N, CA and C of each residue as an Amber inpcrd file, in Angstrom:
protein
   414
 -20.7490000  -5.6230000 -16.0470000 -20.7750000  -4.8520000 -17.3850000
 -22.0810000  -4.1340000 -17.3020000 -21.8150000  -2.6610000 -17.4930000
 -22.9220000  -1.8640000 -17.4750000 -23.7200000  -1.8220000 -18.8100000
 -24.7690000  -1.4580000 -18.7550000 -25.7510000  -1.6670000 -19.9810000
 -26.1070000  -3.0100000 -20.2240000 -26.0080000  -4.0420000 -19.8460000
 -26.4180000  -5.5880000 -19.7130000 -27.2890000  -5.6220000 -18.5890000
 -28.5200000  -6.1910000 -18.8360000 -29.4110000  -6.3490000 -17.6610000
 -29.5990000  -8.0190000 -17.1340000 -29.0910000  -8.6970000 -18.0640000
 -29.4470000 -10.3490000 -17.9640000 -28.2810000 -10.9090000 -18.4530000
 -28.1860000 -12.0650000 -18.0090000 -27.1140000 -12.9780000 -18.4190000
 -27.2810000 -13.3670000 -19.6970000 -28.4840000 -13.2160000 -20.4590000
 -28.3520000 -13.9100000 -21.9310000 -28.1460000 -12.7340000 -22.7960000
 -27.8110000 -11.3560000 -22.3450000 -27.1600000 -10.3370000 -23.0070000
 -25.7770000 -10.3900000 -23.0510000 -25.1660000 -11.2310000 -22.1270000
 -23.5530000 -10.8810000 -22.2850000 -23.2290000 -11.8120000 -23.4230000
 -22.0240000 -11.1450000 -24.0290000 -21.2390000 -11.6090000 -25.1980000
 -20.8360000 -13.1050000 -24.9790000 -20.9380000 -14.0280000 -25.6570000
 -20.6230000 -15.4100000 -25.2200000 -19.0580000 -15.6860000 -25.3520000
 -18.2940000 -14.7930000 -26.0030000 -17.0750000 -14.8890000 -25.9650000
 -16.3460000 -14.2870000 -24.4860000 -16.9660000 -13.1070000 -23.9460000
 -16.7470000 -12.7770000 -22.6940000 -17.3450000 -14.0420000 -21.5530000
 -18.4060000 -14.1300000 -21.7490000 -18.8010000 -15.3840000 -20.8330000
 -17.9610000 -16.6240000 -20.8160000 -17.4070000 -17.1770000 -21.9380000
 -16.6830000 -18.1930000 -21.9840000 -15.1340000 -17.8960000 -21.3410000
 -14.7080000 -16.7950000 -21.5720000 -13.3920000 -16.1030000 -21.0740000
 -13.3910000 -16.3190000 -19.5140000 -14.6440000 -15.6620000 -18.9950000
 -14.6140000 -15.5670000 -17.5020000 -14.9110000 -16.8520000 -16.8880000
 -15.5750000 -17.6760000 -17.6370000 -15.8270000 -19.1500000 -17.2530000
 -14.2570000 -19.8310000 -17.0420000 -13.7350000 -19.6270000 -18.1850000
 -12.3900000 -20.5180000 -18.0840000 -11.3690000 -19.8890000 -17.0640000
 -11.5460000 -18.7020000 -16.4320000 -10.6680000 -18.1540000 -15.2090000
 -11.3720000 -18.4590000 -14.1990000 -12.7770000 -18.8910000 -14.0620000
 -13.5480000 -18.9210000 -12.8770000 -14.0180000 -17.7370000 -12.1530000
 -14.3270000 -16.8270000 -13.1140000 -14.5110000 -15.4220000 -12.8850000
 -16.2800000 -15.3170000 -12.7980000 -16.7160000 -14.3190000 -12.0790000
 -18.1410000 -14.1450000 -12.3760000 -18.4300000 -12.8120000 -13.2100000
 -19.5050000 -12.8780000 -14.1550000 -19.6580000 -11.6020000 -14.7980000
 -20.5350000 -10.7170000 -14.0310000 -20.1840000  -9.4720000 -13.3150000
 -21.3060000  -8.8920000 -12.6040000 -21.8200000  -7.9180000 -13.6420000
 -23.2870000  -7.9970000 -13.3070000 -24.2110000  -7.1320000 -14.0160000
 -24.8290000  -6.0350000 -13.2200000 -24.2060000  -4.9190000 -13.0580000
 -24.7100000  -3.9170000 -11.8560000 -26.0210000  -3.3410000 -12.5440000
 -26.2690000  -3.4250000 -13.8790000 -27.4250000  -2.8150000 -14.2400000
 -28.8770000  -3.5520000 -14.3150000 -28.4880000  -4.7990000 -13.6820000
 -29.7140000  -5.7390000 -13.4160000 -30.8400000  -5.0350000 -12.5630000
 -30.2050000  -4.1650000 -11.5970000 -30.8900000  -3.5120000 -10.4560000
 -31.2760000  -1.9300000 -10.8700000 -31.0310000  -1.8740000 -12.0720000
 -31.4190000  -0.0900000 -12.5000000 -32.9010000  -0.1870000 -12.4910000
 -33.4160000   1.0400000 -11.7940000 -34.8080000   1.4450000 -11.8030000
 -35.2000000   2.1010000 -13.2000000 -36.2120000   2.1440000 -13.4730000
 -36.7060000   2.9080000 -14.7790000 -36.4750000   4.0260000 -14.5480000
 -35.8570000   4.8580000 -15.5120000 -35.6880000   6.2200000 -15.5630000
 -34.2310000   6.6660000 -14.9790000 -33.5980000   5.3970000 -14.2950000
 -32.2090000   5.7700000 -13.6410000 -31.3630000   5.8730000 -14.6620000
 -30.3900000   6.8460000 -14.2930000 -29.0630000   7.0510000 -15.2060000
 -28.2790000   5.4200000 -15.1820000 -27.6220000   5.0100000 -16.0500000
 -26.8800000   4.0000000 -16.2430000 -25.5440000   3.7740000 -15.1210000
 -25.2150000   4.9710000 -14.7550000 -23.8390000   5.1310000 -13.7730000
 -24.5170000   4.8790000 -12.3940000 -25.6240000   5.1380000 -12.0420000
 -26.0410000   4.8430000 -10.6560000 -25.7940000   3.4470000 -10.2570000
 -26.2390000   2.5020000 -10.8360000 -26.2190000   1.0770000 -10.4510000
 -24.4500000   0.7540000 -10.4200000 -23.8110000   1.3770000 -11.2070000
 -22.1280000   1.1770000 -11.1470000 -21.6840000   1.6320000  -9.9730000
 -22.1050000   2.8950000  -9.4940000 -21.7180000   3.4990000  -8.1950000
 -22.1330000   2.7380000  -7.1720000 -23.3540000   2.2520000  -7.0260000
 -23.9820000   1.5000000  -5.8820000 -23.1090000   0.1240000  -5.7980000
 -22.8020000  -0.4560000  -6.9710000 -21.9510000  -1.5770000  -7.0140000
 -20.5430000  -1.6860000  -6.3810000 -19.9100000  -0.1890000  -6.7590000
 -18.7750000   0.1000000  -6.3870000 -18.7920000   0.4850000  -4.8120000
 -19.7050000   0.8830000  -4.2240000 -19.7650000   1.0500000  -2.5360000
 -19.9300000  -0.1300000  -2.0670000 -20.7250000  -1.1380000  -2.5820000
 -21.0040000  -2.3680000  -2.0980000 -19.6860000  -3.1210000  -1.8510000
 -19.0100000  -3.0840000  -3.1350000 -17.5690000  -4.0940000  -3.1320000
 -16.3790000  -3.3630000  -2.4830000 -16.4850000  -1.8620000  -2.4460000
 -15.3740000  -1.2390000  -2.0130000 -15.9120000  -0.6860000  -0.6590000
 -16.1340000   0.5120000  -0.8540000 -16.8920000   1.4710000   0.1350000
 -17.7470000   2.6460000  -0.0710000 -18.2860000   3.1370000   0.7080000
 -19.1310000   4.4500000   0.1170000 -18.2490000   5.5530000  -0.3010000
 -17.1690000   5.7210000   0.4960000 -16.1340000   6.8810000   0.1730000
 -15.6510000   6.9610000  -1.2630000 -15.4190000   5.4770000  -1.5420000
 -14.6560000   5.4720000  -2.9560000 -15.6860000   5.7150000  -3.9080000
 -17.0220000   5.2960000  -3.8230000 -17.9010000   5.5150000  -4.5640000
 -18.1540000   6.9660000  -4.7930000 -18.3670000   7.7660000  -3.6330000
 -18.5750000   9.2690000  -3.5970000 -17.2080000   9.8400000  -4.4530000
 -16.1550000   9.5100000  -4.0610000 -15.2520000  10.1170000  -4.7570000
 -15.1170000   9.6880000  -6.1930000 -15.5460000   8.7040000  -6.7940000
 -15.4550000   8.2110000  -8.1160000 -16.5490000   9.2860000  -8.7500000
 -17.6740000   9.3770000  -8.1130000 -18.5800000  10.2200000  -8.6910000
 -18.3050000  11.9010000  -8.7730000 -17.4840000  12.2560000  -7.7120000
 -17.1480000  13.5970000  -7.5430000 -15.9280000  13.7750000  -9.0600000
 -14.9560000  12.7750000  -9.0170000 -13.9940000  12.7740000  -9.9600000
 -14.5300000  13.0190000 -11.1840000 -15.6130000  12.2680000 -11.7510000
 -16.2830000  12.1530000 -13.0190000 -17.3900000  13.1290000 -12.9110000
 -17.4710000  14.1230000 -12.1190000 -18.4270000  15.3170000 -12.0210000
 -19.8660000  14.8460000 -12.1690000 -20.0400000  13.6780000 -11.4940000
 -21.4280000  13.1240000 -11.3760000 -22.1980000  13.3050000 -10.1350000
 -23.4240000  13.9640000 -10.3020000 -24.0770000  14.6360000  -8.8620000
 -24.4290000  12.9640000  -8.0150000 -23.9730000  13.4100000  -7.0510000
 -24.0770000  11.6700000  -6.0370000 -25.1980000  12.0100000  -4.9290000
 -25.4900000  13.2030000  -4.8050000 -26.4450000  13.3430000  -3.7510000
 -27.5720000  12.4360000  -3.6930000 -28.1490000  12.2530000  -4.7500000
 -29.5210000  11.3740000  -4.8030000 -29.1700000   9.7020000  -4.5270000
 -27.8610000   9.5190000  -4.4240000 -27.6060000   7.9540000  -4.4590000
 -27.8790000   7.5650000  -3.1130000 -28.3760000   6.4160000  -3.1040000
 -28.6770000   5.6160000  -1.7210000 -27.5300000   4.5810000  -1.5340000
 -26.2710000   4.6350000  -1.3210000 -25.1050000   3.7070000  -1.2610000
 -25.1160000   2.7280000  -0.1400000 -24.8820000   1.4520000  -0.2100000
 -24.7930000   0.8330000   1.0230000 -23.2820000   0.0370000   0.9520000
 -22.8330000  -0.1550000   2.1320000 -21.4400000  -0.7610000   1.9880000
 -20.5680000  -0.1110000   3.1710000 -19.2420000  -0.3490000   3.3510000
 -18.6250000   0.1970000   4.2780000 -18.5530000   1.6510000   4.4450000
 -18.3570000   2.4690000   5.3240000 -18.4170000   4.0230000   5.4540000
 -16.7680000   4.3230000   5.0630000 -15.8460000   3.4280000   5.3810000
 -14.5630000   3.9990000   5.4600000 -13.6440000   3.0380000   4.6070000
 -12.6780000   3.2220000   3.9650000 -11.8570000   2.3840000   2.9830000
 -10.8350000   1.6000000   3.8390000 -11.3920000   0.7120000   4.8110000
 -10.7220000  -0.0660000   5.8830000  -9.4250000  -0.7160000   5.3420000
  -9.5680000  -1.4620000   4.1330000  -8.4190000  -2.1440000   3.6910000
  -7.1790000  -1.2220000   3.3260000  -7.6790000  -0.0880000   2.3780000
  -6.8320000   0.7730000   1.9350000  -5.9910000   1.4790000   3.2830000
  -6.8230000   1.7570000   4.3810000  -6.1930000   2.4380000   5.4300000
  -5.1300000   1.6150000   6.3530000  -5.5930000   0.5640000   6.5470000
  -4.7350000  -0.6260000   6.9880000  -3.2390000  -0.7870000   6.2370000
  -3.6170000  -0.7980000   5.0570000  -2.2820000  -1.0180000   4.1510000
  -1.4680000   0.1180000   4.0730000  -1.9530000   1.3740000   4.2950000
  -1.2710000   2.5800000   4.4580000  -0.6210000   2.5430000   5.9110000
  -1.1480000   2.0940000   6.8950000  -0.6540000   2.1610000   8.2270000
   0.5970000   1.0910000   8.1600000   0.4080000  -0.1030000   7.6550000
   1.4490000  -1.1140000   7.4170000   2.4890000  -0.6810000   6.8480000
   2.0980000   0.2980000   5.6110000   3.3150000   0.5170000   4.7690000
   4.3410000   1.6230000   5.4420000   3.6080000   2.5640000   6.3330000
   4.3720000   3.8660000   7.2410000   5.1120000   2.8180000   8.3190000
   4.3290000   1.8900000   8.9920000   5.1770000   1.2020000   9.9840000
   6.4160000   0.4100000   9.4580000   6.3120000  -0.0620000   8.4140000
   7.6440000  -0.7130000   7.7220000   8.6420000   0.1450000   7.5170000
   8.1960000   1.3220000   6.7390000   8.9890000   2.4980000   6.4030000
   9.9280000   2.9680000   7.8800000   9.0780000   3.3270000   8.7450000
   9.8170000   3.5660000  10.1300000  10.6440000   2.7190000  10.8010000
  10.2700000   1.3780000  10.6010000  10.9560000   0.1540000  11.3390000
  12.2620000   0.1320000  10.3420000  12.3290000   0.2220000   9.0990000
  13.3340000   0.2880000   8.3880000  14.2870000   1.5350000   8.7870000
  13.7580000   2.4650000   8.8610000  14.2350000   3.9090000   8.9000000
  15.3180000   3.7500000  10.3480000  14.4380000   3.1630000  11.4710000
  15.1200000   3.2790000  12.5400000  16.0850000   1.9380000  12.8700000
  15.5710000   1.0000000  12.3810000  16.3210000  -0.5090000  12.4320000
  17.3810000  -0.5500000  11.6920000  17.6050000  -0.1910000  10.4270000
  18.8180000  -0.2140000   9.6850000  19.9390000   0.6070000  10.2110000
  19.7940000   1.7720000  10.6820000  21.0310000   2.4590000  11.1860000
  21.4970000   1.7630000  12.3280000  20.4220000   1.3950000  13.3820000
  20.9920000   0.6160000  14.4380000  21.9080000  -0.8510000  14.2800000
  21.2660000  -1.4900000  13.3430000  21.9100000  -2.5520000  12.9600000
  23.3850000  -2.3220000  12.2050000  23.3960000  -1.1300000  11.5650000
  24.5380000  -0.7820000  10.5870000  25.6790000  -0.3670000  11.8700000
  25.1640000   0.2970000  12.6860000  26.2500000   0.8690000  14.1150000
  26.5040000  -0.2230000  14.7610000  25.6660000  -1.3070000  14.9640000
  26.3460000  -2.6830000  15.7760000  27.4560000  -3.2840000  15.0440000
  26.8390000  -3.3660000  13.6010000  27.9870000  -4.1070000  12.9860000
  29.3830000  -3.5710000  12.8140000  29.0720000  -2.1820000  12.5290000
  30.7140000  -1.2390000  12.6040000  31.2410000  -1.4330000  13.7250000
  30.6770000  -1.4770000  15.0880000  31.2240000  -1.5530000  16.5350000
  31.8090000  -3.1260000  16.5800000  31.2280000  -3.9590000  16.0800000
  31.8190000  -5.4360000  16.0730000  33.1840000  -5.5670000  15.5140000
  33.1030000  -4.9040000  14.3420000  34.2810000  -4.8490000  13.4260000
  35.7440000  -3.9020000  14.1290000  35.2070000  -2.9210000  14.8300000
  36.0980000  -2.2960000  15.3200000  36.9470000  -2.9270000  16.8270000
  35.9140000  -3.7990000  17.4090000  36.4880000  -4.6480000  18.5030000
  36.8230000  -6.1880000  18.1910000  37.8880000  -6.1760000  17.9290000
  38.3690000  -7.4340000  17.6020000  38.8730000  -8.1230000  18.7140000
  38.6050000  -9.4690000  18.8620000  39.0760000 -10.1590000  20.2550000
  40.7510000 -10.4140000  20.1020000  41.2570000 -10.5390000  21.1830000
  42.6610000 -10.4940000  21.3180000  43.5070000  -9.4110000  21.2460000
  42.8280000  -8.1060000  21.1560000  43.8330000  -7.1360000  20.9680000
  43.7410000  -6.3660000  22.4810000  44.6530000  -6.0700000  22.7330000
  45.1330000  -5.2970000  24.3480000  44.3000000  -3.8640000  24.2290000
  44.2580000  -3.1950000  25.5170000  43.9750000  -2.0310000  25.5510000
  44.7920000  -1.1230000  24.8170000  46.0980000  -1.2450000  25.3320000
  47.0010000  -0.1800000  24.5920000  47.1220000  -0.4400000  22.9250000
  46.8830000  -1.7700000  22.4970000  46.8820000  -1.6410000  21.0190000
  45.6650000  -1.0910000  20.3720000  44.4690000  -1.3930000  21.1910000
  43.1200000  -0.4930000  20.5670000  43.4740000   0.9590000  20.7820000
  43.9850000   1.5210000  21.8470000  44.3610000   3.0700000  21.9280000
  45.2000000   3.2110000  20.8260000  46.2270000   2.4870000  20.5810000
  46.9740000   2.8690000  19.3670000  46.1530000   2.9630000  18.0780000
  45.2770000   2.0850000  17.9550000  44.4210000   1.9060000  16.5900000
  43.7040000   3.2720000  16.6150000  43.1000000   3.5610000  17.8070000
  42.2630000   4.8040000  17.7660000  42.9690000   6.2300000  17.2740000
  44.2720000   6.3400000  18.0260000  45.0620000   7.2240000  17.4330000
  45.3490000   7.4280000  15.8780000  45.5370000   6.1350000  15.3540000
  45.9970000   6.0420000  14.0380000  44.7760000   6.6550000  13.2900000
  43.4840000   6.2370000  13.6100000  42.2900000   6.6600000  12.8020000
  42.0140000   7.8730000  12.9350000  42.1910000   8.5800000  14.2790000
  42.2710000  10.0460000  14.2820000  43.0600000  10.7790000  13.4720000
  44.4800000  10.6230000  13.5310000  45.3660000  11.2710000  12.9480000
  45.6590000  10.9000000  11.4470000  45.5140000   9.4070000  11.2490000
  46.0870000   9.0470000   9.8830000  47.4700000   8.5980000   9.8530000
  48.0010000   8.6320000  11.0230000  49.4680000   8.4350000  10.9250000
  49.5770000   7.3920000  12.1120000  50.3250000   6.3930000  12.0700000
  50.4740000   5.3580000  13.1300000  51.5210000   6.1020000  14.0090000
  50.9590000   5.8620000  15.3390000  51.8550000   6.2560000  16.6390000
  51.7860000   7.7770000  16.8480000  51.2170000   8.5130000  15.8470000
  51.1450000  10.0720000  16.1560000  50.1180000  10.2720000  17.1940000
  50.3060000  11.1950000  18.0150000  49.4810000  11.7710000  19.2400000
  48.8050000  13.0620000  18.7710000  47.7100000  13.3480000  19.2800000
  47.0780000  14.3880000  19.0790000  46.9810000  15.2860000  20.4560000
  47.1220000  16.2410000  20.5430000  46.8740000  17.3570000  21.6070000
  45.3900000  17.7250000  21.5240000  44.8160000  17.8690000  22.8390000
  43.6320000  18.3360000  23.0040000  43.2540000  19.8210000  23.1440000
């Protein structure tokens, strides 16, 4: 909760709500230095819990000067990167795998057991021409 420096300042209704859900009320301003803007500890907290890149991007999007900040935390958003790689791998797998499975299924339907080679050839001619027993000239 920005602006609150101690647990005694937290609204009792919010504290009870958080306790019912086994949540912790974070107070990033408790480490705010004198004369420091109240957004600095929030960005530091974001860098610690997410990563420095996210904190710097947040500062940039809100047009907050971030050059003076000393941020701790991971340098790169590893979790987000891994989720993106996983999503791409799944999409590629589906894009390649689904047509292969579909082609195999169609191939199995065409080759029914018990048919002779002559019967299969006649079925192929029927499929190409649309008429049973018709032949095509090459």
